C-alpha positions as CSV (number, residue, x, y, z in Angstrom):
1,X,0.0,0.0,0.0
2,X,1.3,3.4,-0.9
3,X,1.8,6.2,1.7
4,X,-1.1,8.3,0.3
5,X,-3.6,5.4,0.7
6,X,-2.4,4.5,4.2
7,X,-2.7,8.2,5.2
8,X,-6.2,8.3,3.7
9,X,-7.3,5.2,5.6
10,X,-6.0,6.6,8.9
11,X,-7.8,9.9,8.2
12,X,-11.0,8.1,7.2
13,X,-10.9,6.2,10.5
14,X,-10.8,9.6,12.3
15,X,-13.9,10.7,10.4
16,X,-12.2,13.0,7.8
17,X,-14.8,13.4,5.1
18,X,-12.3,15.0,2.7
19,X,-10.0,12.0,3.0
20,X,-12.9,9.6,2.3
21,X,-13.9,11.7,-0.8
22,X,-10.3,11.4,-2.1
23,X,-10.4,7.6,-1.4
24,X,-13.6,7.4,-3.4
25,X,-12.1,9.4,-6.3
26,X,-9.1,7.1,-6.5
27,X,-11.2,3.9,-6.6
28,X,-14.6,4.9,-8.0
29,X,-13.9,4.0,-11.7
30,X,-12.7,0.5,-10.9
31,X,-15.6,-0.1,-8.5
32,X,-18.1,1.3,-11.0
33,X,-16.7,-0.8,-13.9
34,X,-16.9,-4.0,-11.8
35,X,-20.4,-3.3,-10.6
36,X,-21.7,-2.5,-14.0
37,X,-20.0,-5.5,-15.5
38,X,-21.7,-7.7,-12.9
39,X,-25.1,-6.1,-12.6
40,X,-25.6,-4.0,-15.7
41,X,-27.9,-1.0,-15.1
42,X,-28.2,-1.9,-11.4
43,X,-24.4,-1.5,-11.1
44,X,-24.5,2.2,-10.5
45,X,-26.5,1.8,-7.3
46,X,-24.2,-1.1,-6.2
47,X,-21.1,1.1,-6.7
48,X,-22.6,3.8,-4.4
49,X,-23.5,1.1,-1.8
50,X,-20.0,-0.3,-2.0
51,X,-18.5,2.9,-0.8
52,X,-21.1,3.1,2.0
53,X,-19.9,-0.3,3.1
54,X,-16.3,0.7,2.7
55,X,-16.9,3.7,5.0
56,X,-18.5,1.6,7.6
57,X,-15.8,-1.1,7.5
58,X,-12.7,1.0,7.0
59,X,-11.7,0.4,10.6
60,X,-11.4,-3.4,9.7
61,X,-8.9,-2.9,6.9
62,X,-5.4,-3.9,7.9
63,X,-3.0,-1.3,6.6
64,X,0.0,-3.6,7.1
65,X,-2.0,-6.7,6.1
66,X,-1.6,-8.8,2.9
67,X,-4.6,-7.3,1.1
68,X,-4.3,-4.2,-1.1
69,X,-6.8,-1.4,-0.5
70,X,-8.0,-1.7,-4.1
71,X,-8.5,-5.4,-3.8
72,X,-10.3,-5.1,-0.5
73,X,-12.7,-2.5,-1.9
74,X,-13.3,-4.5,-5.1
75,X,-14.0,-7.6,-3.0
76,X,-16.7,-5.7,-1.1
77,X,-18.1,-4.6,-4.5
78,X,-18.1,-8.2,-5.8
79,X,-19.8,-9.6,-2.7
80,X,-22.4,-6.9,-2.8
81,X,-23.1,-7.5,-6.5
82,X,-23.5,-11.3,-5.9
83,X,-25.8,-10.6,-2.9
84,X,-28.0,-8.3,-5.0
85,X,-28.1,-10.7,-7.9
86,X,-29.2,-13.5,-5.6
87,X,-31.8,-11.3,-3.9
88,X,-33.2,-10.1,-7.2
89,X,-33.3,-13.7,-8.4
90,X,-30.9,-13.7,-11.3
91,X,-27.4,-14.9,-11.9
92,X,-24.4,-12.7,-12.4
93,X,-23.8,-12.0,-16.0
94,X,-20.4,-10.4,-16.6
95,X,-20.7,-7.9,-19.3
96,X,-17.6,-6.1,-20.4
97,X,-17.3,-2.6,-21.9
98,X,-14.3,-3.0,-24.2
99,X,-12.0,-0.1,-24.6
100,X,-12.4,1.8,-27.9
101,X,-10.2,0.3,-30.5
102,X,-11.1,2.6,-33.3
103,X,-8.4,4.6,-35.0
104,X,-9.8,8.1,-35.7
105,X,-7.6,8.5,-38.8
106,X,-9.0,5.3,-40.3
107,X,-11.6,5.2,-43.1
108,X,-15.1,3.7,-43.1
109,X,-13.7,0.2,-44.1
110,X,-11.3,0.2,-41.2
111,X,-14.0,1.3,-38.8
112,X,-16.3,-1.4,-40.0
113,X,-13.6,-4.0,-39.5
114,X,-13.0,-2.7,-35.9
115,X,-16.7,-2.9,-35.1
116,X,-16.8,-6.5,-36.4
117,X,-13.7,-7.3,-34.3
118,X,-15.4,-5.8,-31.2
119,X,-18.5,-7.8,-31.8
120,X,-16.5,-11.0,-32.2
121,X,-14.6,-10.2,-28.9
122,X,-17.8,-9.7,-27.0
123,X,-19.3,-12.9,-28.6
124,X,-16.2,-14.8,-27.5
125,X,-16.4,-13.4,-24.0
126,X,-20.1,-14.3,-23.8
127,X,-19.2,-18.0,-24.4
128,X,-17.0,-18.1,-21.4
129,X,-18.3,-19.3,-18.0
130,X,-18.9,-16.5,-15.4
131,X,-15.8,-17.2,-13.3
132,X,-13.6,-17.0,-16.4
133,X,-15.2,-13.8,-17.7
134,X,-14.6,-12.3,-14.3
135,X,-10.9,-13.0,-14.1
136,X,-10.2,-12.0,-17.7
137,X,-12.1,-8.7,-17.2
138,X,-10.2,-8.0,-14.0
139,X,-6.9,-8.8,-15.5
140,X,-7.1,-7.5,-19.1
141,X,-9.5,-4.6,-18.7
142,X,-9.1,-3.5,-15.1
143,X,-5.3,-4.3,-14.9
144,X,-5.4,-6.1,-11.6
145,X,-2.5,-8.4,-10.7
146,X,-3.1,-12.0,-9.8
147,X,-3.1,-11.3,-6.0
148,X,-5.8,-8.7,-6.3
149,X,-7.9,-10.9,-8.6
150,X,-7.6,-13.7,-6.0
151,X,-8.8,-11.2,-3.3
152,X,-11.7,-10.0,-5.4
153,X,-12.8,-13.4,-6.7
154,X,-12.3,-15.1,-3.3
155,X,-10.1,-17.9,-4.7
156,X,-6.5,-18.9,-4.4
157,X,-3.9,-17.5,-6.9
158,X,-3.5,-20.9,-8.5
159,X,-7.2,-20.9,-9.3
160,X,-6.9,-17.4,-10.8
161,X,-4.1,-18.6,-13.0
162,X,-6.0,-21.7,-14.2
163,X,-9.2,-19.7,-14.9
164,X,-7.3,-17.1,-16.8
165,X,-5.5,-19.7,-18.9
166,X,-8.8,-21.4,-19.7
167,X,-10.4,-18.0,-20.5
168,X,-7.6,-17.1,-22.8
169,X,-7.8,-20.5,-24.5
170,X,-11.5,-20.2,-24.9
171,X,-11.2,-16.7,-26.4
172,X,-8.6,-18.1,-28.9
173,X,-10.9,-20.9,-29.9
174,X,-13.9,-18.7,-30.3
175,X,-11.9,-16.1,-32.3
176,X,-10.4,-18.8,-34.5
177,X,-13.8,-20.1,-35.6
178,X,-14.7,-19.0,-39.1
179,X,-16.7,-15.8,-39.4
180,X,-20.0,-15.8,-41.4
181,X,-18.1,-14.5,-44.4
182,X,-15.8,-17.5,-44.4
183,X,-12.7,-15.6,-43.3
184,X,-10.8,-16.4,-40.1
185,X,-9.8,-14.0,-37.4
186,X,-6.2,-14.1,-36.2
187,X,-5.7,-15.8,-32.9
188,X,-5.7,-13.5,-29.8
C-alpha cells in the first residue's frame, strides 16, 4: 500500500470526510466498472452502496496486512453484487465494456472491421463461464494483478491462473472459428 492510501485510511478512521472523498475518487472508476460488469444497469447503485460499506468497514482494513486497499474495496463490491443478484433472483452476467479500439484516422472500411472485431470479442467473452469472464475482465480490462484478482474473486492464486489460462484459450478458440463470411480472425 502506498503512503497516500495509508494516510487516507487513517484519516477516514478519524472521520475525515475529505479523505474519504479522495479515497472514493481514487477507486470509483474500478468499482463502477466492476459493478456495471456484474449487474448491468443496477451496477451504479451497487457502486454507491459499495462505498457506504467501505466507509462503515474502513476500521477493519489492515493497513499492514496482505490485502491491497483496491483489492479489499473490489472484494466488497463483488460480494455486494452477488448478494444483489441472488436477492433479485438472477445470476451474475459479466458484461464487459471493451475499450475503444477505433483509429480516428481510419476510413469507413477500417471502422467497420473494428466494429466487427469488437462484436467477435464480445461474442467470444459471452461464451466463457462466469468465473472465467470475471478473471479476464479484472486482468485484461481493469489491470489487476493475480493477487488482487484472487482477493476479489475469493479464490487462491492458482485458481486465478488456471481460470485465466482457460479463459484465454476459450477466447482463442472462439476467435479462431470461421466468421460468417468464411474468413478467419487471427488468434488473440
